[in-house]
C-alpha positions in Angstrom: 11.6 -0.2 -24.8 9.1 -1.7 -22.4 9.9 -4.9 -20.5 8.0 -7.9 -21.7 6.1 -10.4 -19.5 7.8 -13.7 -19.0 7.7 -16.7 -16.7 10.1 -16.3 -13.8 12.4 -19.3 -13.2 13.5 -20.1 -10.6 11.1 -18.6 -8.1 13.0 -16.4 -5.7 14.3 -18.3 -2.6 12.5 -16.0 -0.2 9.1 -16.9 -1.8 10.0 -20.7 -2.1 10.3 -20.7 1.7 7.1 -19.1 2.8 3.9 -21.0 3.8 1.9 -21.7 0.6 4.6 -20.6 -1.8 3.5 -19.7 -5.4 3.6 -22.5 -7.9 4.6 -20.1 -10.8 5.4 -16.5 -11.2 5.3 -14.0 -14.1 7.6 -11.0 -14.1 8.0 -7.8 -16.0 11.4 -6.2 -15.5 14.2 -7.8 -13.3 14.5 -8.7 -9.7 17.6 -7.8 -7.6 19.6 -10.8 -6.2 18.0 -12.9 -3.5 20.6 -11.5 -1.1 19.7 -7.8 -1.8 18.1 -6.0 1.2 14.4 -5.3 0.8 11.7 -3.6 2.9 8.0 -3.9 2.2 6.1 -0.6 2.9 2.3 -0.9 3.1 -0.5 1.1 4.5 -3.8 2.9 4.0 -5.2 3.7 0.6 -6.4 7.0 2.1 -3.4 8.1 4.1 -3.4 11.4 6.1 -0.9 14.1 5.3 1.2 12.7 8.2 1.1 9.2 6.6 2.1 10.5 3.2 5.0 12.4 4.6 6.4 9.5 6.6 5.9 7.0 3.8 7.8 9.3 1.4 10.7 9.8 3.8 11.1 6.2 4.7 10.8 4.9 1.1 13.0 7.7 -0.3 15.8 7.2 2.2 15.7 3.4 1.7 15.7 3.8 -2.1 18.6 6.2 -1.9 20.6 3.7 0.2 20.2 1.0 -2.4 17.4 -1.0 -0.5 14.7 -2.4 -2.7 11.2 -1.1 -1.7 8.4 -3.7 -2.1 4.7 -2.9 -2.2 1.5 -3.6 -4.0 0.9 -0.7 -6.5 -2.4 0.2 -4.7 -3.5 3.8 -4.2 -2.2 5.6 -1.1 0.8 4.4 0.8 1.8 1.8 -1.9 1.9 4.4 -4.6 3.8 6.8 -2.4 6.4 4.2 -1.4 7.1 3.0 -5.0 7.3 6.6 -6.3 9.6 7.9 -3.5 12.0 5.0 -4.0 12.2 5.6 -7.7 12.5 9.4 -7.2 15.5 8.8 -4.9 17.2 6.9 -7.7 16.4 3.5 -6.2 14.5 0.4 -7.3 11.1 -1.0 -6.4 9.2 -4.2 -6.8 5.4 -4.3 -7.1 3.4 -7.5 -6.5 0.1 -7.4 -8.5 -3.2 -9.3 -8.0 -3.7 -9.7 -11.8 -1.9 -10.3 -15.0 1.0 -8.0 -16.1 -0.1 -7.1 -19.6 -0.7 -3.4 -20.2 -4.5 -3.8 -20.1 -4.3 -6.0 -16.9 -2.4 -3.6 -14.7 -4.5 -2.5 -11.7 -5.3 0.2 -10.9 -5.0 1.4 -14.5 -4.4 5.0 -13.3 -1.1 3.7 -11.9 -0.1 2.2 -15.3 2.6 4.8 -15.9 4.1 4.1 -12.4 4.0 0.4 -13.1 6.0 0.8 -16.2 8.5 3.0 -14.4 8.8 0.2 -11.7 9.4 -2.4 -14.4 12.2 -0.3 -15.9 14.0 0.1 -12.6 12.9 -3.1 -10.8 10.1 -5.5 -11.4 6.4 -6.3 -11.5 5.5 -9.7 -10.2 2.3 -11.8 -10.3 1.1 -15.3 -9.8 -1.3 -14.9 -12.7 -0.7 -15.1 -16.4 -1.2 -12.2 -18.8 -4.9 -11.5 -19.4 -6.0 -12.5 -15.9 -8.4 -9.9 -14.4 -8.2 -8.9 -10.7 -10.4 -10.9 -8.3 -11.2 -10.0 -4.7 -9.5 -13.1 -3.3 -6.3 -12.3 -5.2 -5.5 -9.5 -2.9 -4.8 -11.6 0.2 -2.8 -14.1 -1.8 -0.8 -11.1 -3.2 -0.2 -9.8 0.3 1.7 -12.9 1.5 4.2 -12.3 -1.4 4.7 -8.7 -0.5 5.8 -9.7 3.0 7.6 -12.8 1.8 9.8 -10.9 -0.6 11.1 -8.5 2.1 13.4 -8.7 5.1 11.0 -6.6 7.1 7.6 -5.0 6.7 6.8 -1.4 7.6 3.1 -0.4 8.1 2.7 3.4 7.9 -1.1 3.8 8.5 -3.9 1.3 8.6 -7.5 1.2 9.8 -9.2 -1.8 11.4 -9.9 -4.1 9.6 -7.8 -3.7 6.5 -5.8 -5.6 4.0 -2.7 -4.0 5.4 -3.2 -5.9 8.6 -3.4 -9.1 6.6 0.0 -8.4 5.2 1.3 -7.9 8.7 -0.2 -11.2 9.8 1.5 -13.0 6.9 4.8 -11.3 7.9 4.4 -12.8 11.4 3.7 -16.2 10.0 6.8 -15.9 7.8 9.1 -14.8 10.7 9.5 -11.3 9.2 9.9 -8.4 11.6 7.0 -6.0 11.5 7.4 -2.2 12.2 4.5 0.1 12.6 4.4 3.9 12.6 2.5 5.1 15.7 -0.2 7.7 15.3 -2.9 9.6 17.1 -5.2 7.4 19.1 -8.2 9.3 17.7 -7.2 8.8 14.1 -9.0 6.1 12.2 -5.9 5.6 10.0 -3.8 4.9 13.1 -6.1 2.3 14.7 -4.5 -0.5 12.9 -0.9 0.6 13.4 -1.4 1.3 17.1 -3.1 -2.1 17.5 -0.1 -3.8 15.7 2.3 -2.1 18.1 0.3 -3.5 21.0 0.1 -7.0 19.5 3.2 -7.8 17.5 5.0 -4.9 15.8 8.0 -2.8 16.8 7.1 0.9 17.1 8.9 2.9 14.4 9.5 6.0 16.5 12.5 7.4 14.5 13.2 7.1 10.8 16.9 7.5 11.5 17.0 4.7 14.1 15.0 2.4 11.9 17.1 2.9 8.8 20.4 2.8 10.6 19.4 -0.4 12.4 18.1 -2.0 9.2 21.3 -1.2 7.3 23.5 -2.5 10.1 21.6 -5.7 10.2 20.9 -6.4 6.5 23.4 -4.2 4.7 23.0 -2.9 1.2 24.6 -3.4 -2.1 25.5 0.3 -2.2 23.8 3.5 -2.9 21.2 3.8 -5.6 22.6 4.1 -9.1 19.7 5.7 -10.9 19.4 9.5 -11.4 17.9 10.7 -8.2 14.9 13.0 -7.9 14.7 15.7 -5.2 14.1 13.2 -2.4 17.4 11.5 -3.1 19.2 14.9 -3.0 17.7 16.3 0.2 18.2 15.5 3.8 17.8 17.3 7.1 20.8 19.5 6.1 19.7 22.5 4.1 20.6 22.4 0.3 20.4 25.5 -1.9 18.3 25.5 -5.0 21.2 26.0 -7.3 23.0 23.0 -5.9 19.9 20.9 -6.5 19.7 22.0 -10.1 23.4 21.2 -10.6 23.2 17.7 -8.9 20.0 16.7 -10.6 21.0 17.6 -14.1 17.5 18.9 -14.7 16.3 22.3 -15.9 15.7 24.8 -13.1 12.0 25.0 -14.0 11.6 21.2 -13.6 13.4 21.3 -10.2 11.3 24.1 -9.0 8.1 22.3 -10.0 9.2 19.1 -8.1 10.0 21.2 -5.0 6.6 22.9 -5.1 4.9 19.5 -5.3 6.9 18.1 -2.4 6.3 21.3 -0.3 2.5 20.9 -0.9 2.6 17.4 0.4 4.6 18.4 3.5 7.7 16.5 2.7 10.1 19.4 1.9 10.4 22.8 3.5 12.1 26.0 2.3 14.0 27.2 5.4 14.9 30.5 3.8 16.9 32.0 0.9 16.0 29.0 -1.3 17.5 26.4 1.0 15.5 23.2 1.3 15.4 20.3 3.8 13.3 17.2 4.2 10.8 17.7 7.0 
């Protein structure tokens, strides 16, 4: 049964305390408690293979640890972050720049993902059902992405970009910003490298970042949903048969998921059907 759209009362404390807080919110699904740890992951709509791999690993490991992953449902890094968190058995929250009805959801090609998010987390919007997306809605939406999280992680971004607007809002809201460094000759790393020079912490190790985040903000415990492959893998090799057993899925479905993850550079077969996260 699909979650219905309703007015959210009260507005979450984190959003009540940001500059220009929303007057009213609509929700589809359910939010975790205000005290639950949350990380916003944002970035390019056209990430490189490196950006896709890093976004998947960060969001997947946070989701598996029980941390809520917040993003904006856009193509690229947003989509990857939501998907990886859900695949790891975690929850996600998407902030939308339009209404939350089935016909409103933008982009429509992410409608199925949006419904998955609502079933394991929430869709949020300042706009009532039936409101179409407008260009100026995006910047307003971005302030809520950063406002709902404890920290913001920028994976890849060009200059200028909406991602940098989210980072600016995070600074105004006294949220820590972390940026993934990249090659200085890559257009998709111009924004992240600039952020590191100006205001962001360099995210130079996923292990260090996640350990530091969990030590500071904690978590309500590991994810409770049935994990996908990302939630079952780590840097320690796991055999295919063990993945089938732990996932509870047919072997053919597990193999298809692994092939997809290998093609995106997230997972590697290290021999004799043993798999690791790259």
